[in-house]
A tleap script that builds the chain and sets N, CA, C and O, in Angstrom:
source leaprc.protein.ff14SB
mol = sequence {
  NMET ASP ALA LEU ILE ASP THR GLY PHE SER
  GLY PHE LEU MET PRO PRO LEU ALA GLU ALA
  LEU PRO LEU GLY LEU VAL LEU TYR SER THR
  GLY THR TYR HIE LEU ALA ASP GLY THR PRO
  VAL THR TYR PHE LEU ALA LYS GLY THR VAL
  SER VAL ALA SER PRO VAL PRO GLU SER ARG
  ASP GLY VAL PHE ALA LEU ALA GLY ASP GLY
  ALA LEU LEU GLY MET GLU PHE LEU ARG SER
  MET ASP ARG LEU LEU VAL VAL GLY LYS VAL
  VAL ALA LEU ILE ASP HIE ALA MET LEU PRO
  ASP HIE ARG PRO HIE LEU PRO ALA SER ARG
  CASP
}
set mol.1.N position { 129.423 -2.914 71.731 }
set mol.1.CA position { 128.863 -3.577 72.893 }
set mol.1.C position { 129.561 -4.911 73.071 }
set mol.1.O position { 129.979 -5.529 72.092 }
set mol.2.N position { 129.687 -5.346 74.273 }
set mol.2.CA position { 130.254 -6.654 74.569 }
set mol.2.C position { 129.172 -7.706 74.393 }
set mol.2.O position { 127.994 -7.438 74.632 }
set mol.3.N position { 129.571 -8.908 73.973 }
set mol.3.CA position { 128.607 -9.994 73.781 }
set mol.3.C position { 129.230 -11.317 74.200 }
set mol.3.O position { 130.441 -11.514 74.101 }
set mol.4.N position { 128.386 -12.206 74.663 }
set mol.4.CA position { 128.802 -13.569 74.997 }
set mol.4.C position { 128.524 -14.480 73.813 }
set mol.4.O position { 127.562 -14.269 73.075 }
set mol.5.N position { 129.362 -15.492 73.629 }
set mol.5.CA position { 129.081 -16.511 72.617 }
set mol.5.C position { 128.155 -17.529 73.253 }
set mol.5.O position { 128.466 -18.098 74.299 }
set mol.6.N position { 127.007 -17.756 72.613 }
set mol.6.CA position { 126.008 -18.704 73.108 }
set mol.6.C position { 125.872 -19.824 72.078 }
set mol.6.O position { 125.239 -19.640 71.038 }
set mol.7.N position { 126.465 -20.986 72.367 }
set mol.7.CA position { 126.446 -22.103 71.415 }
set mol.7.C position { 125.053 -22.699 71.263 }
set mol.7.O position { 124.817 -23.476 70.338 }
set mol.8.N position { 124.129 -22.352 72.146 }
set mol.8.CA position { 122.755 -22.827 72.036 }
set mol.8.C position { 121.885 -21.916 71.183 }
set mol.8.O position { 120.736 -22.246 70.891 }
set mol.9.N position { 122.428 -20.773 70.781 }
set mol.9.CA position { 121.691 -19.808 69.957 }
set mol.9.C position { 122.116 -20.012 68.505 }
set mol.9.O position { 123.278 -19.803 68.157 }
set mol.10.N position { 121.177 -20.417 67.668 }
set mol.10.CA position { 121.497 -20.725 66.272 }
set mol.10.C position { 121.602 -19.478 65.405 }
set mol.10.O position { 122.113 -19.549 64.287 }
set mol.11.N position { 121.132 -18.343 65.895 }
set mol.11.CA position { 121.116 -17.122 65.097 }
set mol.11.C position { 122.448 -16.399 65.042 }
set mol.11.O position { 123.486 -16.942 65.420 }
set mol.12.N position { 122.399 -15.154 64.561 }
set mol.12.CA position { 123.593 -14.345 64.324 }
set mol.12.C position { 123.961 -13.526 65.563 }
set mol.12.O position { 125.008 -13.752 66.170 }
set mol.13.N position { 123.110 -12.586 65.934 }
set mol.13.CA position { 123.350 -11.740 67.101 }
set mol.13.C position { 122.020 -11.448 67.773 }
set mol.13.O position { 121.015 -11.219 67.100 }
set mol.14.N position { 122.015 -11.456 69.110 }
set mol.14.CA position { 120.827 -11.099 69.872 }
set mol.14.C position { 121.206 -9.969 70.835 }
set mol.14.O position { 121.606 -10.217 71.973 }
set mol.15.N position { 121.075 -8.724 70.361 }
set mol.15.CA position { 121.326 -7.602 71.271 }
set mol.15.C position { 120.046 -7.239 72.024 }
set mol.15.O position { 118.946 -7.492 71.533 }
set mol.16.N position { 120.182 -6.652 73.205 }
set mol.16.CA position { 118.986 -6.192 73.909 }
set mol.16.C position { 118.265 -5.126 73.086 }
set mol.16.O position { 118.906 -4.268 72.479 }
set mol.17.N position { 116.960 -5.177 73.066 }
set mol.17.CA position { 116.147 -4.218 72.311 }
set mol.17.C position { 116.493 -2.782 72.710 }
set mol.17.O position { 116.619 -1.907 71.853 }
set mol.18.N position { 116.643 -2.548 74.002 }
set mol.18.CA position { 116.920 -1.193 74.495 }
set mol.18.C position { 118.254 -0.644 73.991 }
set mol.18.O position { 118.406 0.570 73.859 }
set mol.19.N position { 119.224 -1.519 73.707 }
set mol.19.CA position { 120.520 -1.072 73.191 }
set mol.19.C position { 120.538 -1.049 71.666 }
set mol.19.O position { 121.318 -0.304 71.073 }
set mol.20.N position { 119.697 -1.847 71.026 }
set mol.20.CA position { 119.695 -1.956 69.570 }
set mol.20.C position { 118.984 -0.788 68.890 }
set mol.20.O position { 119.476 -0.268 67.889 }
set mol.21.N position { 117.860 -0.379 69.409 }
set mol.21.CA position { 117.090 0.683 68.743 }
set mol.21.C position { 117.836 2.013 68.651 }
set mol.21.O position { 117.745 2.669 67.613 }
set mol.22.N position { 118.573 2.450 69.684 }
set mol.22.CA position { 119.329 3.703 69.541 }
set mol.22.C position { 120.407 3.642 68.449 }
set mol.22.O position { 120.901 4.683 68.016 }
set mol.23.N position { 120.774 2.436 68.001 }
set mol.23.CA position { 121.770 2.292 66.934 }
set mol.23.C position { 121.171 2.564 65.556 }
set mol.23.O position { 121.893 2.605 64.559 }
set mol.24.N position { 119.847 2.751 65.502 }
set mol.24.CA position { 119.186 3.034 64.233 }
set mol.24.C position { 118.815 1.799 63.440 }
set mol.24.O position { 118.539 1.895 62.245 }
set mol.25.N position { 118.802 0.645 64.076 }
set mol.25.CA position { 118.394 -0.578 63.378 }
set mol.25.C position { 116.920 -0.484 63.002 }
set mol.25.O position { 116.096 -0.024 63.792 }
set mol.26.N position { 116.604 -0.917 61.811 }
set mol.26.CA position { 115.228 -0.874 61.317 }
set mol.26.C position { 114.616 -2.263 61.445 }
set mol.26.O position { 115.130 -3.229 60.881 }
set mol.27.N position { 113.522 -2.358 62.184 }
set mol.27.CA position { 112.826 -3.631 62.341 }
set mol.27.C position { 112.157 -3.991 61.017 }
set mol.27.O position { 111.570 -3.133 60.358 }
set mol.28.N position { 112.248 -5.279 60.626 }
set mol.28.CA position { 111.615 -5.672 59.367 }
set mol.28.C position { 110.681 -6.860 59.502 }
set mol.28.O position { 109.915 -7.138 58.580 }
set mol.29.N position { 110.719 -7.566 60.618 }
set mol.29.CA position { 109.867 -8.749 60.760 }
set mol.29.C position { 109.969 -9.251 62.192 }
set mol.29.O position { 110.553 -8.606 63.063 }
set mol.30.N position { 109.378 -10.428 62.406 }
set mol.30.CA position { 109.561 -11.143 63.663 }
set mol.30.C position { 110.042 -12.548 63.328 }
set mol.30.O position { 109.844 -13.037 62.216 }
set mol.31.N position { 110.667 -13.180 64.290 }
set mol.31.CA position { 111.145 -14.547 64.091 }
set mol.31.C position { 110.936 -15.351 65.356 }
set mol.31.O position { 110.988 -14.809 66.460 }
set mol.32.N position { 110.701 -16.629 65.200 }
set mol.32.CA position { 110.487 -17.511 66.343 }
set mol.32.C position { 111.725 -18.372 66.559 }
set mol.32.O position { 112.229 -19.010 65.635 }
set mol.33.N position { 112.195 -18.374 67.783 }
set mol.33.CA position { 113.315 -19.207 68.202 }
set mol.33.C position { 112.817 -20.105 69.313 }
set mol.33.O position { 111.777 -19.833 69.912 }
set mol.34.N position { 113.546 -21.170 69.596 }
set mol.34.CA position { 113.156 -22.089 70.666 }
set mol.34.C position { 114.211 -22.064 71.767 }
set mol.34.O position { 115.407 -22.188 71.501 }
set mol.35.N position { 113.758 -21.904 72.993 }
set mol.35.CA position { 114.643 -21.943 74.144 }
set mol.35.C position { 115.110 -23.378 74.382 }
set mol.35.O position { 114.602 -24.312 73.761 }
set mol.36.N position { 116.067 -23.546 75.272 }
set mol.36.CA position { 116.631 -24.874 75.550 }
set mol.36.C position { 115.565 -25.878 75.984 }
set mol.36.O position { 115.704 -27.075 75.729 }
set mol.37.N position { 114.505 -25.406 76.636 }
set mol.37.CA position { 113.448 -26.322 77.081 }
set mol.37.C position { 112.380 -26.546 76.009 }
set mol.37.O position { 111.378 -27.214 76.263 }
set mol.38.N position { 112.592 -25.986 74.801 }
set mol.38.CA position { 111.653 -26.176 73.697 }
set mol.38.C position { 110.580 -25.106 73.596 }
set mol.38.O position { 109.797 -25.112 72.646 }
set mol.39.N position { 110.526 -24.191 74.550 }
set mol.39.CA position { 109.523 -23.126 74.520 }
set mol.39.C position { 109.794 -22.178 73.356 }
set mol.39.O position { 110.900 -21.652 73.234 }
set mol.40.N position { 108.787 -21.952 72.490 }
set mol.40.CA position { 108.995 -20.991 71.398 }
set mol.40.C position { 108.866 -19.557 71.904 }
set mol.40.O position { 108.000 -19.254 72.724 }
set mol.41.N position { 109.735 -18.678 71.408 }
set mol.41.CA position { 109.665 -17.257 71.731 }
set mol.41.C position { 109.791 -16.476 70.426 }
set mol.41.O position { 110.515 -16.879 69.515 }
set mol.42.N position { 109.082 -15.362 70.348 }
set mol.42.CA position { 109.095 -14.532 69.145 }
set mol.42.C position { 109.814 -13.224 69.446 }
set mol.42.O position { 109.540 -12.562 70.446 }
set mol.43.N position { 110.741 -12.865 68.556 }
set mol.43.CA position { 111.526 -11.653 68.714 }
set mol.43.C position { 111.370 -10.768 67.479 }
set mol.43.O position { 111.063 -11.253 66.390 }
set mol.44.N position { 111.584 -9.462 67.663 }
set mol.44.CA position { 111.681 -8.550 66.530 }
set mol.44.C position { 113.001 -8.829 65.819 }
set mol.44.O position { 113.990 -9.170 66.468 }
set mol.45.N position { 113.029 -8.688 64.484 }
set mol.45.CA position { 114.236 -8.909 63.701 }
set mol.45.C position { 114.652 -7.621 62.998 }
set mol.45.O position { 113.810 -6.825 62.583 }
set mol.46.N position { 115.942 -7.433 62.874 }
set mol.46.CA position { 116.515 -6.305 62.147 }
set mol.46.C position { 117.796 -6.787 61.476 }
set mol.46.O position { 118.450 -7.710 61.962 }
set mol.47.N position { 118.149 -6.160 60.362 }
set mol.47.CA position { 119.421 -6.481 59.711 }
set mol.47.C position { 120.463 -5.488 60.204 }
set mol.47.O position { 120.177 -4.308 60.406 }
set mol.48.N position { 121.678 -5.993 60.391 }
set mol.48.CA position { 122.739 -5.114 60.868 }
set mol.48.C position { 124.103 -5.670 60.559 }
set mol.48.O position { 124.238 -6.738 59.962 }
set mol.49.N position { 125.105 -4.941 60.968 }
set mol.49.CA position { 126.499 -5.312 60.742 }
set mol.49.C position { 127.220 -5.377 62.077 }
set mol.49.O position { 127.074 -4.492 62.921 }
set mol.50.N position { 128.000 -6.437 62.257 }
set mol.50.CA position { 128.834 -6.585 63.441 }
set mol.50.C position { 130.278 -6.381 63.002 }
set mol.50.O position { 130.744 -7.012 62.053 }
set mol.51.N position { 130.976 -5.499 63.696 }
set mol.51.CA position { 132.401 -5.284 63.454 }
set mol.51.C position { 133.177 -5.827 64.638 }
set mol.51.O position { 132.855 -5.543 65.792 }
set mol.52.N position { 134.202 -6.611 64.340 }
set mol.52.CA position { 135.027 -7.222 65.380 }
set mol.52.C position { 136.425 -6.636 65.262 }
set mol.52.O position { 137.014 -6.629 64.181 }
set mol.53.N position { 136.947 -6.152 66.364 }
set mol.53.CA position { 138.268 -5.536 66.360 }
set mol.53.C position { 139.321 -6.524 66.847 }
set mol.53.O position { 140.134 -6.196 67.711 }
set mol.54.N position { 139.304 -7.734 66.291 }
set mol.54.CA position { 140.310 -8.725 66.642 }
set mol.54.C position { 141.617 -8.338 65.951 }
set mol.54.O position { 141.700 -7.231 65.419 }
set mol.55.N position { 142.630 -9.188 65.933 }
set mol.55.CA position { 143.904 -8.775 65.324 }
set mol.55.C position { 143.737 -8.095 63.961 }
set mol.55.O position { 144.440 -7.131 63.657 }
set mol.56.N position { 142.811 -8.594 63.148 }
set mol.56.CA position { 142.502 -7.953 61.870 }
set mol.56.C position { 141.018 -7.585 61.908 }
set mol.56.O position { 140.169 -8.477 61.938 }
set mol.57.N position { 140.688 -6.294 61.908 }
set mol.57.CA position { 139.270 -5.896 61.983 }
set mol.57.C position { 138.459 -6.501 60.844 }
set mol.57.O position { 138.882 -6.502 59.688 }
set mol.58.N position { 137.275 -7.018 61.199 }
set mol.58.CA position { 136.377 -7.637 60.226 }
set mol.58.C position { 134.958 -7.194 60.512 }
set mol.58.O position { 134.621 -6.855 61.646 }
set mol.59.N position { 134.116 -7.195 59.469 }
set mol.59.CA position { 132.697 -6.881 59.618 }
set mol.59.C position { 131.881 -7.949 58.916 }
set mol.59.O position { 132.288 -8.465 57.876 }
set mol.60.N position { 130.731 -8.279 59.482 }
set mol.60.CA position { 129.813 -9.249 58.889 }
set mol.60.C position { 128.387 -8.745 59.037 }
set mol.60.O position { 128.015 -8.185 60.068 }
set mol.61.N position { 127.592 -8.951 57.989 }
set mol.61.CA position { 126.173 -8.600 58.013 }
set mol.61.C position { 125.363 -9.814 58.440 }
set mol.61.O position { 125.713 -10.950 58.120 }
set mol.62.N position { 124.275 -9.566 59.168 }
set mol.62.CA position { 123.424 -10.666 59.583 }
set mol.62.C position { 122.103 -10.169 60.143 }
set mol.62.O position { 121.823 -8.971 60.169 }
set mol.63.N position { 121.308 -11.116 60.586 }
set mol.63.CA position { 119.997 -10.822 61.169 }
set mol.63.C position { 120.135 -10.777 62.684 }
set mol.63.O position { 120.655 -11.702 63.308 }
set mol.64.N position { 119.659 -9.684 63.257 }
set mol.64.CA position { 119.675 -9.508 64.701 }
set mol.64.C position { 118.293 -9.861 65.255 }
set mol.64.O position { 117.280 -9.374 64.753 }
set mol.65.N position { 118.250 -10.692 66.273 }
set mol.65.CA position { 117.018 -10.988 67.004 }
set mol.65.C position { 117.069 -10.139 68.277 }
set mol.65.O position { 117.920 -10.363 69.138 }
set mol.66.N position { 116.171 -9.175 68.399 }
set mol.66.CA position { 116.254 -8.196 69.477 }
set mol.66.C position { 115.517 -8.673 70.721 }
set mol.66.O position { 114.296 -8.826 70.720 }
set mol.67.N position { 116.294 -8.909 71.793 }
set mol.67.CA position { 115.698 -9.403 73.034 }
set mol.67.C position { 116.767 -9.536 74.108 }
set mol.67.O position { 117.961 -9.387 73.848 }
set mol.68.N position { 116.314 -9.816 75.301 }
set mol.68.CA position { 117.230 -10.156 76.381 }
set mol.68.C position { 117.828 -8.962 77.092 }
set mol.68.O position { 117.511 -7.808 76.805 }
set mol.69.N position { 118.715 -9.283 78.042 }
set mol.69.CA position { 119.362 -8.262 78.862 }
set mol.69.C position { 120.815 -8.033 78.471 }
set mol.69.O position { 121.377 -6.975 78.757 }
set mol.70.N position { 121.421 -9.011 77.824 }
set mol.70.CA position { 122.813 -8.902 77.410 }
set mol.70.C position { 122.955 -9.444 76.003 }
set mol.70.O position { 122.197 -10.330 75.608 }
set mol.71.N position { 123.904 -8.936 75.241 }
set mol.71.CA position { 124.077 -9.356 73.853 }
set mol.71.C position { 124.667 -10.764 73.776 }
set mol.71.O position { 125.562 -11.128 74.539 }
set mol.72.N position { 124.135 -11.547 72.826 }
set mol.72.CA position { 124.614 -12.911 72.583 }
set mol.72.C position { 125.014 -13.059 71.123 }
set mol.72.O position { 124.276 -12.643 70.230 }
set mol.73.N position { 126.172 -13.646 70.881 }
set mol.73.CA position { 126.584 -14.023 69.537 }
set mol.73.C position { 126.237 -15.487 69.345 }
set mol.73.O position { 126.552 -16.323 70.192 }
set mol.74.N position { 125.592 -15.795 68.240 }
set mol.74.CA position { 125.168 -17.167 67.992 }
set mol.74.C position { 126.057 -17.892 67.001 }
set mol.74.O position { 127.051 -17.355 66.512 }
set mol.75.N position { 125.675 -19.118 66.722 }
set mol.75.CA position { 126.460 -19.991 65.859 }
set mol.75.C position { 126.520 -19.473 64.422 }
set mol.75.O position { 127.523 -19.678 63.738 }
set mol.76.N position { 125.468 -18.809 63.955 }
set mol.76.CA position { 125.501 -18.265 62.598 }
set mol.76.C position { 126.588 -17.198 62.467 }
set mol.76.O position { 127.218 -17.074 61.417 }
set mol.77.N position { 126.804 -16.434 63.530 }
set mol.77.CA position { 127.885 -15.450 63.516 }
set mol.77.C position { 129.235 -16.145 63.390 }
set mol.77.O position { 130.062 -15.739 62.574 }
set mol.78.N position { 129.472 -17.189 64.190 }
set mol.78.CA position { 130.751 -17.905 64.119 }
set mol.78.C position { 130.968 -18.505 62.741 }
set mol.78.O position { 132.078 -18.466 62.210 }
set mol.79.N position { 129.903 -19.064 62.157 }
set mol.79.CA position { 130.031 -19.631 60.801 }
set mol.79.C position { 130.391 -18.549 59.793 }
set mol.79.O position { 131.213 -18.780 58.907 }
set mol.80.N position { 129.787 -17.376 59.916 }
set mol.80.CA position { 130.063 -16.298 58.963 }
set mol.80.C position { 131.512 -15.821 59.069 }
set mol.80.O position { 132.071 -15.331 58.088 }
set mol.81.N position { 132.116 -15.956 60.225 }
set mol.81.CA position { 133.501 -15.549 60.433 }
set mol.81.C position { 134.475 -16.668 60.076 }
set mol.81.O position { 135.689 -16.466 60.114 }
set mol.82.N position { 133.954 -17.848 59.729 }
set mol.82.CA position { 134.762 -19.030 59.423 }
set mol.82.C position { 135.703 -19.352 60.578 }
set mol.82.O position { 136.905 -19.549 60.401 }
set mol.83.N position { 135.102 -19.398 61.776 }
set mol.83.CA position { 135.855 -19.696 62.990 }
set mol.83.C position { 135.336 -20.975 63.628 }
set mol.83.O position { 134.177 -21.350 63.448 }
set mol.84.N position { 136.204 -21.633 64.368 }
set mol.84.CA position { 135.840 -22.804 65.146 }
set mol.84.C position { 135.971 -22.450 66.619 }
set mol.84.O position { 136.949 -21.823 67.026 }
set mol.85.N position { 134.997 -22.848 67.413 }
set mol.85.CA position { 135.058 -22.646 68.850 }
set mol.85.C position { 135.539 -23.954 69.457 }
set mol.85.O position { 134.878 -24.984 69.333 }
set mol.86.N position { 136.685 -23.909 70.107 }
set mol.86.CA position { 137.274 -25.094 70.717 }
set mol.86.C position { 137.152 -24.942 72.223 }
set mol.86.O position { 137.590 -23.944 72.795 }
set mol.87.N position { 136.550 -25.946 72.865 }
set mol.87.CA position { 136.337 -25.899 74.309 }
set mol.87.C position { 137.055 -27.079 74.941 }
set mol.87.O position { 136.812 -28.229 74.574 }
set mol.88.N position { 137.918 -26.804 75.870 }
set mol.88.CA position { 138.679 -27.813 76.602 }
set mol.88.C position { 139.191 -27.161 77.869 }
set mol.88.O position { 138.466 -26.402 78.512 }
set mol.89.N position { 140.426 -27.447 78.235 }
set mol.89.CA position { 141.020 -26.744 79.378 }
set mol.89.C position { 141.151 -25.259 79.069 }
set mol.89.O position { 141.137 -24.415 79.966 }
set mol.90.N position { 141.277 -24.961 77.786 }
set mol.90.CA position { 141.313 -23.583 77.301 }
set mol.90.C position { 140.179 -23.436 76.293 }
set mol.90.O position { 139.898 -24.365 75.535 }
set mol.91.N position { 139.535 -22.293 76.281 }
set mol.91.CA position { 138.501 -22.006 75.290 }
set mol.91.C position { 139.114 -21.049 74.272 }
set mol.91.O position { 139.658 -20.005 74.633 }
set mol.92.N position { 139.017 -21.418 72.992 }
set mol.92.CA position { 139.652 -20.594 71.960 }
set mol.92.C position { 138.765 -20.505 70.732 }
set mol.92.O position { 138.010 -21.426 70.422 }
set mol.93.N position { 138.867 -19.395 70.048 }
set mol.93.CA position { 138.207 -19.164 68.776 }
set mol.93.C position { 139.314 -19.216 67.730 }
set mol.93.O position { 140.195 -18.356 67.709 }
set mol.94.N position { 139.271 -20.227 66.860 }
set mol.94.CA position { 140.365 -20.496 65.934 }
set mol.94.C position { 139.925 -20.226 64.506 }
set mol.94.O position { 138.828 -20.609 64.097 }
set mol.95.N position { 140.782 -19.571 63.763 }
set mol.95.CA position { 140.542 -19.321 62.345 }
set mol.95.C position { 140.597 -20.661 61.618 }
set mol.95.O position { 141.606 -21.364 61.679 }
set mol.96.N position { 139.524 -21.011 60.937 }
set mol.96.CA position { 139.421 -22.298 60.250 }
set mol.96.C position { 140.544 -22.489 59.238 }
set mol.96.O position { 141.003 -23.613 59.035 }
set mol.97.N position { 140.991 -21.419 58.604 }
set mol.97.CA position { 142.046 -21.504 57.589 }
set mol.97.C position { 143.390 -21.911 58.188 }
set mol.97.O position { 144.282 -22.337 57.454 }
set mol.98.N position { 143.552 -21.788 59.505 }
set mol.98.CA position { 144.819 -22.146 60.154 }
set mol.98.C position { 144.949 -23.639 60.415 }
set mol.98.O position { 146.026 -24.110 60.779 }
set mol.99.N position { 143.865 -24.393 60.232 }
set mol.99.CA position { 143.897 -25.825 60.515 }
set mol.99.C position { 144.272 -26.607 59.264 }
set mol.99.O position { 143.939 -26.200 58.151 }
set mol.100.N position { 144.968 -27.734 59.442 }
set mol.100.CA position { 145.265 -28.574 58.278 }
set mol.100.C position { 143.983 -29.199 57.748 }
set mol.100.O position { 142.999 -29.332 58.476 }
set mol.101.N position { 144.000 -29.572 56.502 }
set mol.101.CA position { 142.845 -30.201 55.865 }
set mol.101.C position { 142.720 -31.635 56.382 }
set mol.101.O position { 143.594 -32.466 56.134 }
set mol.102.N position { 141.614 -31.927 57.113 }
set mol.102.CA position { 141.412 -33.266 57.684 }
set mol.102.C position { 140.332 -34.045 56.958 }
set mol.102.O position { 139.847 -35.054 57.470 }
set mol.103.N position { 139.945 -33.589 55.764 }
set mol.103.CA position { 138.928 -34.330 55.022 }
set mol.103.C position { 139.509 -35.653 54.551 }
set mol.103.O position { 140.670 -35.708 54.145 }
set mol.104.N position { 138.716 -36.725 54.600 }
set mol.104.CA position { 139.242 -38.005 54.114 }
set mol.104.C position { 139.494 -37.928 52.613 }
set mol.104.O position { 138.709 -37.342 51.868 }
set mol.105.N position { 140.586 -38.520 52.187 }
set mol.105.CA position { 140.915 -38.550 50.758 }
set mol.105.C position { 140.297 -39.807 50.150 }
set mol.105.O position { 140.615 -40.927 50.550 }
set mol.106.N position { 139.409 -39.603 49.176 }
set mol.106.CA position { 138.706 -40.699 48.543 }
set mol.106.C position { 139.510 -41.186 47.336 }
set mol.106.O position { 140.168 -40.391 46.664 }
set mol.107.N position { 139.457 -42.491 47.063 }
set mol.107.CA position { 140.168 -43.000 45.888 }
set mol.107.C position { 139.575 -42.396 44.622 }
set mol.107.O position { 138.389 -42.067 44.575 }
set mol.108.N position { 140.397 -42.255 43.613 }
set mol.108.CA position { 139.951 -41.697 42.328 }
set mol.108.C position { 138.921 -42.627 41.687 }
set mol.108.O position { 138.973 -43.846 41.851 }
set mol.109.N position { 138.002 -42.032 40.967 }
set mol.109.CA position { 136.960 -42.794 40.279 }
set mol.109.C position { 137.575 -43.624 39.159 }
set mol.109.O position { 138.566 -43.212 38.555 }
set mol.110.N position { 136.991 -44.802 38.875 }
set mol.110.CA position { 137.503 -45.680 37.825 }
set mol.110.C position { 136.562 -45.701 36.635 }
set mol.110.O position { 136.371 -46.752 36.023 }
set mol.111.N position { 135.972 -44.569 36.295 }
set mol.111.CA position { 135.037 -44.517 35.175 }
set mol.111.C position { 135.695 -44.722 33.858 }
set mol.111.O position { 135.026 -44.703 32.824 }
savepdb mol mol.pdb
quit
């Protein structure tokens, strides 16, 4: 299924319930999320695997929140893939390992 990346969704994947159940996902609980206006909403939860057919096929396991009309990929999914979403004149999903190390170098301890 096609999915949009939703930077406001903190979860892993939110597929529509009608498309998720035929896949054989087993519901195990409910979870509460908050919409942009702060309204709490409760969704059914299921565990599943997302496979991405990018240049190198990858799969990740996560919690699916079942709701909505179209599938949404959340920030937890991007973190699990170790990707950075860069938004500017061009929008790109960049492999974190391709970036140089920008952590500040701290002086050695004088113990």
